[in-house]
SEDOMI-546764 format. One record per residue (C-alpha): residue in three letters; x, y, z. Coordinates in steps of 0.1 Angstrom, whole numbers, plus 5000, padded with zeros to 4 digits. Example, Ala and Ser with C-alpha at 12.3 -4.5 7.8 and 13.67 -1.06 7.14 Angstrom:
BEGIN
ALA512349555078;SER513749895071;
END
This chain:
BEGIN
MET708709993994;ASP710809914025;ALA710110024061;THR712710304059;THR710910484030;ALA707310394037;PRO705310704044;HIS703510584075;ARG704310364105;ILE701310204122;PRO702010074157;PRO700309744165;GLU698509904194;MET696510124170;PRO694309854153;GLN693909684187;TYR692610004202;GLY690310054172;GLU688809714176;THR688409734213;HIS686510064212;GLN684710004179;ILE686410294162;PHE686310114128;GLU682510044132;MET682210414140;MET683910494107;GLN681510264088;VAL678410424104;THR679710774097;LEU680410684061;ALA676910534056;ALA675310844072;ALA677411084051;GLY676610894019;GLY680110974006;PRO683711044017;LEU684211164053;SER684811534059;ARG688311634068;GLU687111724103;THR685711374109;ARG688811204095;ASN691011424117;LEU688911334148;LEU689110954141;GLU692810984134;GLN693411154167;LEU691410884185;LEU693710614171;ILE696910814177;HIS696210914213;GLN694110604223;PRO692310774252;LYS690710564279;ASP687410754274;PRO686910804237;LEU683610984240;GLN685011244264;PHE688111284242;MET685911354212;ILE683911614232;ASP687111784243;HIS688511774208;LEU685311934193;GLN685212204220;ARG688712314212;ASN687412394177;ASN691012424163;ASP690612224131;HIS690812524109;VAL693812714123;PRO697112704103;LYS699212394107;ILE702112434083;VAL705512284078;ILE708012464056;LEU711112274044;GLY713912374021;PRO717712374016;PRO720112644030;ALA719612984015;SER716212894000;GLY714513164020;LYS712312924040;THR712713134072;THR711713454054;ILE708613284039;ALA707713134072;MET708013474090;TRP705813644063;LEU703213374065;ALA703113384103;LYS702613754102;HIS700013744076;LEU698013454091;LYS698613584127;THR699913244138;ASN702913114157;LEU706313054141;LEU708312774156;THR712012744148;VAL714812544165;GLU716012874180;SER712612974194;LEU712112624209;LEU715512644226;ALA714612984240;MET711512864259;GLY712512984294;HIS709812794313;SER710512454298;GLU712812194315;LEU713012024281;ALA714312344266;GLN716912374293;GLU718112014286;ALA718112094248;ARG720212404254;ARG722812204273;HIS723011954244;TYR723312234219;ALA726112414239;ARG728112094238;LYS727411954203;ARG725812234184;SER722812014178;VAL719811874195;PRO718911504196;SER715911424174;MET713711284202;LEU714411584224;LEU713611824196;VAL710311654187;ARG709311644224;LEU710012014225;VAL707812064195;GLN705011864211;GLU705212064243;ARG705112394224;LEU702112284203;GLY700212204234;GLU700312564246;GLU697112764243;ASP698313014216;CYS699312724193;ILE695912554199;SER693912874192;ARG696013034165;GLY697812744149;TRP701512714140;ILE704212704113;LEU707212474117;ASP710312614101;GLY712712344089;ILE711212074112;PRO711211774106;GLU714711774091;THR715211394089;ARG713211084083;GLU713610994119;GLN712111324131;ALA709311284106;MET708310944119;MET708511074155;VAL706311364146;GLN703711134130;THR703810894160;LEU703011184184;GLY700011284163;ILE701411614151;THR699611634117;PRO700311944095;ARG697612044071;HIS700012194045;VAL703612114038;ILE705712344016;ALA709112234002;LEU711212503986;SER713712403959;ALA716312573938;PRO719512473919;ASP722512433941;THR724512693922;VAL721812953930;LEU721812853967;ILE725512873970;GLU725613213954;ARG722913333978;ASN724613194008;LEU728013344000;GLY726513693998;LYS724913684033;ARG726013944058;ILE724713994094;ASP724414304115;PRO725814204149;GLN723914474167;THR720414394154;GLY720714044141;GLU719314164107;ILE720513964077;TYR721514144045;HIS722914034011;THR725614193991;THR723514153959;PHE719814143968;ASP719414334000;TRP722314574007;PRO721514844033;PRO721715194021;GLU723115334054;ALA726915354054;GLU726915304092;ILE725214964089;GLN727414864059;SER730514924080;ARG729514694108;LEU728214404088;VAL730114074092;VAL730213744074;PRO728213474094;GLU729913144103;GLY729412844082;ILE728513004048;SER731712934029;GLU731312743997;PRO732612414012;ASP730412444042;THR727412534020;VAL728012233997;GLN728212004027;ARG725012124041;LEU723312094007;LEU724411734003;GLN723111664038;HIS719711824029;HIS719411633997;ARG720011304014;ASN717411374041;ILE714711554021;VAL714011263997;ARG713111044027;VAL711111314045;LEU708711424017;PRO707111084012;SER705711124048;TYR703311394035;PRO701311254005;GLY698411463994;ILE699411774014;LEU702811853999;LYS703512153976;VAL706912203960;ILE707612573951;SER710612693932;ALA712712933953;ASP714613053923;GLN712313353918;PRO711613683937;CYS710813623973;VAL707413803971;ASP706313563943;VAL707313263964;PHE705413403993;TYR702213453974;GLN702313103960;ALA702812973995;LEU700013194008;THR697613073981;TYR698412713989;VAL698012734027;GLN694812924023;THR693412644001;ASN692212304015;ARG692111983994;ARG689311943969;SER685911853983;ASN683511613966;ALA680611833976;PRO679112033947;PHE678712403951;THR677612703931;PRO680512963930;ARG679613303944;VAL682913493939;LEU683713833952;LEU686814013938;CYS688114303959;GLY691014533950;PRO691914893944;VAL691215063911;GLY693414923884;SER694014593902;GLY692514393873;LYS689214293889;SER687214343857;LEU689614133836;GLN689713843861;ALA685913853864;GLY685613833826;LEU688013533825;LEU686113353853;ALA682713423836;GLN684113293803;LYS685612973817;TYR683112873843;GLY679913023830;LEU679513253859;VAL677413573857;ASN679713873856;VAL678214133879;CYS679914473878;CYS678214703903;GLY679015023884;GLN677814873851;LEU674514763868;LEU673815123879;LYS674515253843;GLU672214993829;ALA669415083853;VAL669715443843;ALA669815353805;ASP666715133809;LYS664815423825;SER663515193851;ARG662015333883;GLN665215263902;GLY667215413873;GLU665215733874;THR666015763911;ILE669715703904;GLN670015943874;PRO670216263895;PHE673216133913;PHE674916053880;GLU674216393866;LYS675616563897;GLU678616323898;MET677616223934;THR678015883951;VAL674815673948;PRO673415593982;ASP674115233994;SER670415163998;LEU669815233961;VAL672815033951;LEU671714733972;LYS668214733956;VAL669714713921;LEU672414463931;SER670114243951;GLN667614223923;ARG670314113899;LEU671813853922;SER668413703929;GLN667713633892;HIS667513273880;ASP670813273861;CYS672813403891;VAL671213143914;GLN671612853890;ARG675112933875;GLY676713143902;TRP678213483900;VAL681413683902;LEU680914033918;HIS683314333917;GLY682914693925;PHE680914623957;PRO681214613987;ARG683914893991;ASP683714914029;LEU682614734060;ASP679114894061;GLN678414784026;ALA679614434033;HIS677214414063;LEU674414534040;LEU675214274013;ASP675314004040;SER672014114055;MET670314074021;GLY671313714021;HIS674013743994;LYS677013564009;PRO680013503987;ASN681713163992;ARG684913263974;VAL686613603982;PHE689813723967;PHE691814043975;LEU694114163946;ASN696914363960;VAL698814593936;PRO701314863946;LEU700615223938;ASP703415263913;SER702014973892;VAL698415113894;LEU699615453883;GLU701415303853;ARG698315103844;LEU695815383846;THR697515723841;LEU698915623807;ARG695615513793;ARG694215713764;THR691215713742;ASP690915823705;PRO687916053703;VAL687515983666;THR687415603666;GLY686715533703;GLU689715303703;ARG691515273736;TYR695315283739;HIS698015263765;LEU701215463760;ILE703415163770;TYR701414843765;LYS699314943734;PRO700815263719;PRO698915443691;PRO700015333655;THR700815683642;MET701816023655;GLU698616163641;VAL696515933663;GLN698716003693;ALA698216373689;ARG694416353692;LEU694416103722;ARG692616213753;GLN692816103790;ASN689816033810;PRO689716273840;LYS689215963863;ASP692715843852;ALA694416153864;GLU697116083890;GLU695416273918;GLN692116083913;VAL693915743912;LYS695915813944;PHE692715923961;LYS690915603952;MET693815383961;ASP694015553995;LEU690315514001;PHE690415143992;TYR693315054015;ARG691815264043;ASN688815024042;SER690514694031;ALA691714584066;GLU688114584079;LEU686914404048;GLU689514134051;GLU688514084087;PHE684914054078;TYR685613804050;LYS687713574072;GLN688013314044;ALA689413564019;ILE692613473999;THR695013763993;LEU696813753959;ASN699613953943;GLY697814123915;ASP701014283902;GLN701813983879;ASP700913853844;PRO697013843844;TYR696913473835;THR699213393864;VAL696813573887;PHE693913393871;GLU695613053878;TYR695813143915;ILE692213253916;GLU691212943897;SER692912723923;GLY690812893950;ILE687612833929;THR688112463924;HIS689212393960;PRO687412463993;LEU688512774011;PRO689912754047;GLN687612824076;ARG689613034100;GLY688913074137;PRO687613394152;
END
């Protein structure tokens, strides 16, 4: 591999600095003490020492650790024209509450002399020199909000030259996403773009046409989206990207952009909320949260089957306690008979007893049905039962209504049907089917509203939670959950 395509460039000063300040001896001592591979935090700290080469390495390490920013998002999103990378970057920035950096936002930095110089270049040549652009990125990433909340780079670096400059300056993303799609798809997408000159909003003649006639009348065709222009930009992208991607071994995820944007987003979100596999063993303690009908029970069953986890359904535990006529069950039974909510204190006694049993401690567990709100989450935490994997399954109301309100049961055989997915075999069977009152539309809407009223606080409490699109094929959802089980979860800042 020649120097133009090698993924890393190591300046000669770096090993000299490492020898002078015993950085490599420090690595060996740390490895011996750890008894295994270095943690990502330790590797990052030693990398920063070699990159920045401070005169006082000890003070540099203290300052680095005090900043405590090793777990904030550091994401690069790359892709060809019309791949949707800016939309995905915007959605990720909003969801992760981090900073989105684009060429436009960097040029708009009013307080920066570098930005003023870059604007002058752009006004003359419609481009910014690579060195100036990378220095702008470095300046922006040094500001407090990027340090404390992290960042997403949209379309930067664009060339191999920029990628090498970024590396040399010590700008190290934690996740790199590259979107891809056939050129024919991208050309079609680009040709359909329209822009609202008043708001700057971008629409599409096929995929996102505004319903308002007033907006439709003022939409204009943006510059540079003709087929020849798009083909030229795609050729340029293909020439550059094959030399950029080798710069990010081990942290690169290629995602097909030739699918609905929301699916691309959830795949990207799952990836950036998942760190690389750790060698440290752990016992999974999985919590599945989601509204009624989101598929928690199905996913819990799949996880229990594949990984040997104990499937802990809170509602089922209460029913079993009543059926066993235990002391706790006798206390719970009156609430069942009156169709009243069982007090949290009673639920916690039953749940804590189950999670403390040997099989849960040894094999791990997957819990669903509890907690449903912030108070219950605090109670569970106070009992010492802390999940190390938390997933939120988001499903829109229309899909939940379709899943639940069309469920029916045959009172003769006990067989369960669904009027769309598993219809009854004969008209005779269909005539005698009954709907569970809990599946009535009003009940489902009430439970959905209750869940989403509390979900924001729950997500804030479980800061490491991964949010998934539950409105997909169940086995696709399971694959996303599985990737979070087998990889460490991110640790987000406060």
